[in-house]
C-alpha positions as CSV (number, residue, x, y, z in Angstrom):
1,M,143.0,124.9,99.3
2,A,142.1,122.3,101.8
3,A,140.9,119.7,99.4
4,R,143.3,117.4,97.6
5,A,143.6,117.9,93.8
6,Y,142.0,115.0,91.9
7,W,144.4,115.7,88.9
8,Q,147.3,118.0,88.3
9,G,148.6,118.9,84.8
10,Q,148.2,121.5,82.1
11,I,145.6,122.6,79.6
12,R,147.1,123.1,76.2
13,L,145.7,125.3,73.5
14,A,147.9,125.3,70.5
15,L,151.3,126.6,71.8
16,V,149.8,127.9,75.1
17,S,150.1,125.7,78.2
18,I,148.2,126.5,81.4
19,P,149.1,124.6,84.6
20,V,145.9,123.7,86.4
21,E,144.5,121.6,89.2
22,I,141.2,119.7,89.1
23,Y,138.9,119.1,92.1
24,S,135.8,117.0,92.4
25,A,132.7,119.3,92.2
26,T,130.4,116.8,93.9
27,K,130.3,114.7,97.0
28,S,128.4,111.7,98.2
29,G,125.1,112.5,100.0
30,A,124.0,111.4,103.4
31,A,123.0,108.0,102.2
32,V,121.9,105.3,104.7
33,S,124.2,102.3,104.4
34,F,123.5,98.8,105.7
35,K,125.9,96.0,106.7
36,Q,125.1,92.3,106.6
37,I,124.7,91.0,110.1
38,H,124.8,87.4,111.4
39,E,121.4,87.4,113.2
40,P,122.2,84.7,115.9
41,T,125.3,86.6,117.2
42,G,124.6,90.2,116.0
43,K,128.1,90.4,114.5
44,P,128.9,91.8,111.0
45,I,129.7,89.5,108.1
46,H,133.2,89.6,106.7
47,Y,134.5,88.7,103.2
48,E,137.7,86.9,102.4
49,K,139.6,86.6,99.2
50,V,139.4,82.9,98.2
51,V,140.6,80.7,95.4
52,T,138.5,77.7,94.3
53,G,140.2,74.6,95.6
54,V,142.8,76.6,97.6
55,G,140.8,78.7,100.1
56,P,141.7,82.1,101.6
57,V,144.8,83.8,100.0
58,D,147.1,86.6,101.0
59,V,146.5,90.0,99.4
60,D,150.2,90.2,98.3
61,E,149.5,87.1,96.1
62,I,146.8,88.9,94.1
63,M,147.5,90.3,90.6
64,K,145.4,91.9,87.9
65,G,144.6,89.6,85.0
66,F,143.0,90.0,81.6
67,E,141.1,87.0,80.3
68,F,142.0,86.6,76.6
69,E,140.5,83.1,76.3
70,K,138.2,81.1,78.5
71,G,140.2,80.4,81.7
72,E,143.4,81.9,80.2
73,Y,144.8,85.2,81.7
74,V,147.5,87.7,81.0
75,L,148.8,88.8,84.4
76,L,150.0,92.4,84.9
77,E,151.8,94.1,87.7
78,Q,150.4,97.4,88.9
79,D,153.6,99.3,87.9
80,E,153.3,97.9,84.4
81,I,149.9,99.4,84.1
82,D,151.0,102.7,85.6
83,A,153.8,102.9,83.1
84,V,151.4,102.9,80.1
85,K,152.3,106.2,78.3
86,L,149.5,108.5,77.4
87,E,150.0,112.2,76.5
88,S,146.7,112.9,78.3
89,K,148.0,111.7,81.6
90,K,149.5,115.2,82.3
91,T,148.1,117.3,79.5
92,L,144.5,118.2,78.4
93,E,144.8,119.3,74.9
94,L,141.8,121.2,73.6
95,T,141.3,119.9,70.1
96,Q,137.8,121.2,69.3
97,F,135.2,123.8,70.3
98,V,131.5,123.3,70.0
99,D,128.2,124.9,71.1
100,A,127.1,123.5,74.4
101,S,123.7,122.6,72.9
102,E,125.5,120.2,70.5
103,I,126.4,117.8,73.3
104,D,123.4,115.6,74.3
105,V,122.7,115.5,78.0
106,L,123.1,111.7,77.9
107,Y,126.9,112.1,77.4
108,Y,127.6,114.1,80.6
109,E,128.9,112.1,83.4
110,K,130.7,114.0,86.3
111,P,131.8,117.6,86.9
112,Y,135.1,118.9,88.3
113,F,136.3,122.3,89.3
114,V,139.3,123.6,87.4
115,V,141.6,126.3,88.9
116,P,145.0,127.7,88.0
117,A,147.9,125.9,89.6
118,D,149.7,129.1,90.6
119,D,149.8,132.8,90.2
120,L,151.8,132.6,87.0
121,A,149.1,130.5,85.3
122,E,146.3,132.8,86.3
123,E,146.5,135.3,83.5
124,A,146.4,132.7,80.7
125,F,143.6,130.8,82.7
126,I,141.5,134.0,82.8
127,V,142.0,134.7,79.1
128,L,140.9,131.2,78.1
129,R,137.9,131.3,80.5
130,E,136.7,134.7,79.1
131,A,137.3,133.6,75.5
132,L,135.0,130.6,76.0
133,R,132.4,132.8,77.7
134,R,132.4,135.4,74.9
135,T,132.3,132.8,72.1
136,K,129.7,130.7,74.0
137,K,131.7,127.6,73.2
138,V,132.7,124.5,75.1
139,G,136.3,123.1,74.7
140,L,136.7,119.3,74.1
141,G,139.7,117.1,74.7
142,Q,140.8,113.9,76.3
143,L,142.3,113.4,79.7
144,A,143.6,110.3,81.6
145,M,142.6,110.1,85.3
146,R,142.7,107.1,87.7
147,G,143.5,104.5,85.1
148,R,141.1,105.6,82.4
149,E,141.1,108.1,79.6
150,Y,138.0,110.3,79.3
151,V,136.6,112.6,76.7
152,V,136.0,115.9,78.6
153,S,134.4,119.2,78.1
154,L,135.6,122.6,79.5
155,K,133.4,125.6,80.1
156,P,133.4,128.8,82.2
157,C,131.9,128.7,85.7
158,G,132.0,132.0,87.7
159,R,135.7,132.9,88.3
160,G,136.8,129.4,87.4
161,M,136.0,126.7,84.9
162,V,134.2,123.3,85.1
163,L,135.5,120.2,83.4
164,E,132.9,117.5,82.8
165,T,133.8,113.9,81.8
166,L,131.7,112.6,78.9
167,R,130.7,109.1,78.0
168,Y,132.0,107.5,74.8
169,A,129.5,106.8,72.0
170,D,129.5,103.1,72.7
171,E,128.5,103.7,76.3
172,V,125.3,105.4,75.4
173,N,122.2,103.6,74.2
174,T,120.4,105.0,71.2
175,A,117.0,106.5,72.1
176,Q,115.3,105.3,68.9
177,G,115.0,101.7,70.2
178,Y,113.1,103.0,73.2
179,F,111.0,105.7,71.7
180,R,109.9,104.2,68.4
181,D,106.6,102.8,69.7
182,I,105.5,106.2,70.9
183,A,102.9,107.6,68.5
184,D,104.0,110.4,66.3
185,T,100.9,112.6,66.7
186,T,100.0,116.2,67.4
187,P,98.4,116.7,70.9
188,D,95.0,118.3,71.4
189,A,95.3,122.1,71.3
190,D,93.3,122.6,74.5
191,L,95.2,120.0,76.4
192,L,98.5,121.6,75.2
193,D,97.3,125.0,76.3
194,L,96.4,123.7,79.8
195,A,99.7,121.9,80.1
196,E,101.6,125.0,79.1
197,A,99.6,127.1,81.6
198,L,100.4,124.6,84.3
199,I,104.2,124.7,83.5
200,E,104.1,128.5,83.5
201,K,102.3,128.5,86.8
202,K,104.9,126.3,88.4
203,S,107.9,128.0,86.8
204,G,110.6,129.6,89.0
205,A,114.3,129.8,89.8
206,F,116.2,126.6,90.6
207,H,117.2,126.4,94.3
208,P,118.9,123.0,94.8
209,Q,118.7,123.4,98.6
210,D,114.9,123.1,98.3
211,F,115.3,119.4,97.4
212,H,116.4,116.6,99.7
213,D,116.4,112.9,99.7
214,R,113.1,111.9,101.2
215,Y,113.9,108.2,101.0
216,V,117.0,108.7,103.2
217,D,114.8,110.7,105.7
218,A,112.3,107.9,105.8
219,L,115.0,105.3,106.3
220,K,116.5,107.3,109.2
221,D,113.0,107.6,110.7
222,L,112.5,103.8,110.3
223,V,115.9,103.1,112.0
224,E,115.0,105.3,115.0
225,R,111.5,103.8,115.4
226,K,113.0,100.3,115.1
227,R,115.6,101.1,117.8
228,K,112.8,102.3,120.1
229,A,110.7,99.3,119.4
230,K,113.6,97.1,120.6
231,G,113.4,94.6,117.7
232,G,109.7,94.8,117.1
233,K,108.7,94.5,113.4
234,I,107.6,97.7,111.7
235,I,105.8,97.4,108.4
236,E,104.4,100.5,106.6
237,D,101.4,100.5,104.3
238,K,102.7,99.5,100.9
239,D,102.1,101.4,97.7
240,D,101.7,99.1,94.7
241,G,103.7,101.6,92.7
242,K,101.3,101.4,89.8
243,P,100.6,104.8,88.2
244,V,97.0,105.9,87.7
245,K,96.3,105.8,84.0
246,G,93.7,108.0,82.2
247,S,91.8,106.3,79.5
248,N,90.5,109.3,77.6
249,V,91.0,112.9,76.8
250,V,88.2,114.0,79.3
251,D,90.1,112.5,82.2
252,L,93.4,114.2,81.2
253,M,91.6,117.5,80.7
254,A,90.0,117.3,84.1
255,A,93.3,116.3,85.7
256,L,95.1,119.3,84.1
257,R,92.4,121.7,85.2
258,K,92.5,120.3,88.7
259,S,96.3,120.7,88.7
260,M,95.9,124.3,87.8
261,G,94.1,124.9,91.1
262,S,92.8,128.4,91.3
263,A,94.0,129.2,87.8
264,A,91.4,127.0,86.1
265,P,88.3,128.2,88.0
266,A,89.3,131.8,87.0
267,K,88.4,130.9,83.4
268,T,85.2,129.0,84.3
269,A,84.0,131.6,86.8
270,E,82.8,133.8,83.9
271,K,79.9,131.4,83.0
272,P,78.2,131.4,86.4
273,A,78.5,135.2,86.5
274,A,76.7,135.5,83.2
275,A,74.0,133.1,84.4
276,K,73.3,135.3,87.4
277,K,72.7,138.3,85.1
278,A,69.8,136.7,83.4
279,P,67.5,136.5,86.4
280,A,68.4,140.1,87.2
281,K,66.6,141.2,84.0
282,K,63.4,139.6,85.2
283,A,63.4,141.7,88.4
284,P,60.6,144.0,87.1
285,A,58.3,141.0,87.0
286,K,58.5,140.8,90.8
287,S,56.2,144.0,90.9
288,T,53.1,141.9,89.9
289,P,52.1,141.3,93.6
290,A,51.9,145.1,94.0
291,K,49.7,145.4,91.0
292,S,47.3,142.8,92.3
293,A,47.1,144.6,95.7
294,A,46.2,147.8,93.9
295,A,43.5,146.0,91.9
296,K,41.9,144.7,95.2
297,K,41.7,148.3,96.5
298,R,40.0,149.5,93.4
299,A,37.6,146.6,93.8
């Protein structure tokens, strides 16, 4: 495999140990990055490591320090930090299994691909993968990577498995503080029906390639136009960013019906059709001019 393993170690389940390698499952997108430039010279700005009252310092003179009191630090060498012993540095022990639905989406952080380290580990790896798939469970454990210990989940993914780092409880804000001011009411039934119909109309399979970063595209376009303008200023019409707010149910109903497009008129089309039938019944009345003509002949 061309990529370099992010972590190498073993998954342990009771007395069974499975040598594995972990690879990052994501990559940075094509983001547009900017550098700070000194306008008069057109040259990039550089940053130096400086100490107050001393000035620039050599990188070799820099250590890591923990501030235990204001202005007081414990200095640590990198090899001292690396020597901290944690069982999870080389072993992911699966200590619990839960339903995937029990883990709130707020706790998921980053995914990694998990593969067997060699052919000898493959059989045990496949057994664990299929056992998780059949029981529909997610394995939980703790794993140390890049100077930090994570809570992680393990689940099947195709022929392999995916490990996802999870946030600790104290890293997640409780939703109650943000949602408590939202009214606890039952929505209007007609509005709910329309909303469900709109969701159903727009439902489909997830194709991630259908989505792209439009902001990055717009920035690239701006850079190209700026380059062609040779320094001329380019300002686009600004959107105030304020959402349009409906003040009553009628506005929301109209908006939902409009969103439905052709689906909404299909329901309302029945009324005009019924209205056209009524004049059709009066058709015999149109024969009155013929009767008047006949009356003239008799006269």
